TIVEX-638818 format. One record per residue (C-alpha): x, y, z; residue in three letters. Coordinates in steps of 0.1 Angstrom, whole numbers, plus 5000, padded with zeros to 4 digits. Layout:
XYZala
...
***
This chain:
481148794961met
482548594990asp
484348274981asp
487048315008phe
486048045033lys
488847995059pro
488447735086ser
489547705123gly
491847975137trp
492048135102phe
488448275107arg
489748495135asn
490348855123arg
493348915146his
495048595134val
494548715098gln
495849065107ser
498948975128ile
500148665108leu
501348865078pro
503949055100ser
505248765121leu
508948735115gln
509048355118phe
507648355083arg
510348565066arg
512948295059ala
510348075041ala
508948385022val
512348485010glu
513248134999arg
509948124979arg
510648464964ala
514348394957ala
513948404919pro
512148744921leu
514748884945ile
517648764924ala
516248924893ala
515449254909ser
517449574903ser
517049914918glu
515350194900leu
515550554912leu
512550724897leu
512451094889asp
508951194901cys
509151564892gly
509951864914asp
513251704925gly
511551414942val
513051064938arg
511350744948leu
512950394948gln
511650084932gly
512849734923tyr
512349604889tyr
512349234879ala
511749084844arg
511048704844pro
512448464818pro
508948394805asn
507948764803ala
504548834788arg
505549204784asp
502949324809ser
504049524840val
502649534875val
503649814899ala
503049724935leu
502849954965leu
503049855002his
501049995032gly
502050255057trp
505350175074glu
505749875051gly
508249855022ser
509049684989ser
510449395010asp
507349345032ser
506348985031met
503049035014tyr
504849234987met
507248954981leu
504748674980thr
502348844956leu
505348974935ser
506748614932gln
503348474922leu
503048734894leu
506648704884phe
506448324879glu
503348384858asn
505248614834gly
504548964847phe
507349224850glu
507349354885ile
508149694900val
508049704938arg
507750074947leu
508750234980asn
506850534992leu
508950835004arg
510650755038asp
509750385036his
512250105033gly
515850245033ala
514950575015thr
514850835042his
517951005027his
516451044992leu
514151344999asn
514551605026arg
510851675032glu
508751425053leu
506351165039phe
502651225044his
499751045029ser
498551345007cys
501751324986arg
499851194956leu
501651394929pro
504951214935glu
503250864933val
501650974900val
505151084889gly
506650754899ala
503950564878val
504650804849arg
508450734852ala
507750354852ile
505650384821gln
508350594804gln
511050334813arg
508950044802leu
506950174772pro
504549984750asp
503649744778arg
500249734796pro
500849874831leu
498649754860ser
498749884896leu
498249694928ala
498449814964gly
497849715000phe
496149935027ser
497550285023leu
499250164991gly
495850054978gly
494450394986asn
497250564967phe
496850334937met
493150404934leu
493750774936arg
496450744909val
493950554887ala
491250814893ala
493751074880gln
495050864851ala
493351054823gly
494351404834gln
497851284842ala
498351124808gly
498850774823leu
497750464805his
496750214832ile
495349864823ala
494049774857his
494149894893ala
493649664923ile
493449774959ala
493549534988val
491949665020leu
492650025010pro
492250305036val
488750445029leu
488150715055asp
491450795074pro
489550935104asn
487750595107asp
491050415106thr
492550645133leu
489550585155asp
489850215150ala
493550215160leu
492850435190glu
489950235203asn
490449885191gly
492849595200phe
495849785215gly
498549585197val
497849755164tyr
498250105179asn
501449995196trp
502749835164tyr
502250155143phe
503550395170val
506650185173arg
507250155136lys
506550515129trp
508750635157ser
511650435144arg
511050575109ser
511050935122leu
514350875140leu
515850735108lys
514751055090lys
516351265117gln
519551075114ala
519551115076ala
519051485078trp
520951605109pro
520151965118gly
516751965099his
514651745123tyr
514451675160asp
511651425167phe
512751335203ala
509751505219glu
507351385193leu
508151015196val
507751045234arg
504051125228met
503550765217ala
500050855205asn
499050835168leu
496551115168arg
498751365187arg
501751275166met
499851305134thr
498351635144ala
501651775154glu
503351675121leu
500451805100val
500652155116leu
504452175114lys
505252005081phe
502252025057thr
500152295042glu
496952155059tyr
495552385086pro
494152105107ser
494251725113leu
490651695099ala
491651875066asp
494651645062tyr
492751325068leu
490051435043asn
492851505019gly
493551145012tyr
490150985019ala
488650794989ile
485150845002thr
482751104987gly
483351184951ser
487051104950arg
486550794928leu
483550924909ala
485450984877lys
487450664878leu
487650514843ala
490450254847val
489049904853pro
489649864890ser
489049624918met
488649704955leu
488849404978ile
488049445015thr
486949245045ala
484049315068ser
486149205098asp
489149425092asp
490049565126pro
492049865112ile
490049985082ile
486249985091pro
484149855062val
481450105070arg
483450365050gly
482650165019leu
479050305020glu
480550645012arg
482750544983val
481550634948ala
480650344926arg
481550424890pro
481050144865ser
484850084863ala
485049984899leu
484349624910glu
484049584948val
484449254967thr
483649235004val
484548915022thr
483248815056gln
486748715069his
490248825060gly
491349075087gly
493849335076his
496149215048ser
495448855056gly
493248625035phe
495248325046phe
493747975043glu
496947815056gly
500647885060leu
501747745026lys
501047844991gly
499548174977pro
496848334997ser
493248374985trp
493748734976val
496948664957glu
495248414936arg
492348654931arg
494748934919ile
496448694895leu
493148584881gly
492048944876ala
495349034858leu
495048724835leu
491548804823arg
***
C-alpha cells in the first residue's frame, strides 16, 4: 500500500530525512505538545540485573485505558521531535503514553555504568515488562522509530517467551540489516555520517564525564569514523568477537521475526537513504506482520507539509484505533 503522495520539495528523500531534526521546528513542536509535556512524569524502570531505564508517563484526561510505549532511534531521545509529535497525537486521542529512553540516551548516561549497544534487548524487554506491571489490566502497544522500531519488533517477537502481553507493535523505518545501514552511512550523502559521528561522539564524552575513571574516549572520538568506532567499542565493551557478529546480533532479517505472533506493522520507504529497503527481502513474513512500503518518505519523514500530523502519525493512530 502506498497512499503517501507528497508534492513538490516533499518528494525529495533528503528533505524528508533532514527536516525532522531541524531545530527551527522545535519551538512549534513543543507548543503543540505542551499538554503531553505538562502531564508527563518520570519513571525509573527496573529492567532486571540492576539495569534502570528512564521513561516519561502521561495519562490524558480522556483516557481510554490503553497504553502506548514509544521508543526513539539511535542518538535520539524521549524528547526528539518525532517522539513528541506522535505522542501528542496519541495523547489527545486518549492513549496513555510512555516515552522510553534507551540506555545512554537523553540525560541518562549516569544510570548504568556499562555502555549502550544495540544488542541490549533483554533490558528493553525488562522495561516493557516493568511498564506492564505498573499499568496492569490495560492493553499495551509498542511503537518505535529506526533503531527503536528494530528494538520493538524484537521485543514483540519475544513476547510469548518473555511473558509479555502486547496488543500491537508498530515499527517505522526500522533498522533491517545493520551492515546495510552502516554501508549506506559510509557511502551515501555525507551529512548523515557527519551527523551521527557528531552526536555519538558527544554522547560518549557525556558517558565519560558521568563515570570518571571508567572511560576515556578521547582517542576514539578522534577517529570520526562510524565503522572504526563501532568495531573498537564492540571488541572492548561487548561479548561479540567481531563487528560482523555484533551487527548480525540485532538484525531483524533471516528468521528473527519468523515466530512473531503479536499483530505488528512495519512501515518503510523505498527512498530511505539510511536504511536500504533491499533488506526487506530478507525479513521473515509471519501472518502477524503487515508491511507497508511507500515510494517516498526518506528517513523518519513522511511529511506532507510543516503543519499538522504527518502521514505516518495518522497511519499509526488509525492502526491503534482499529
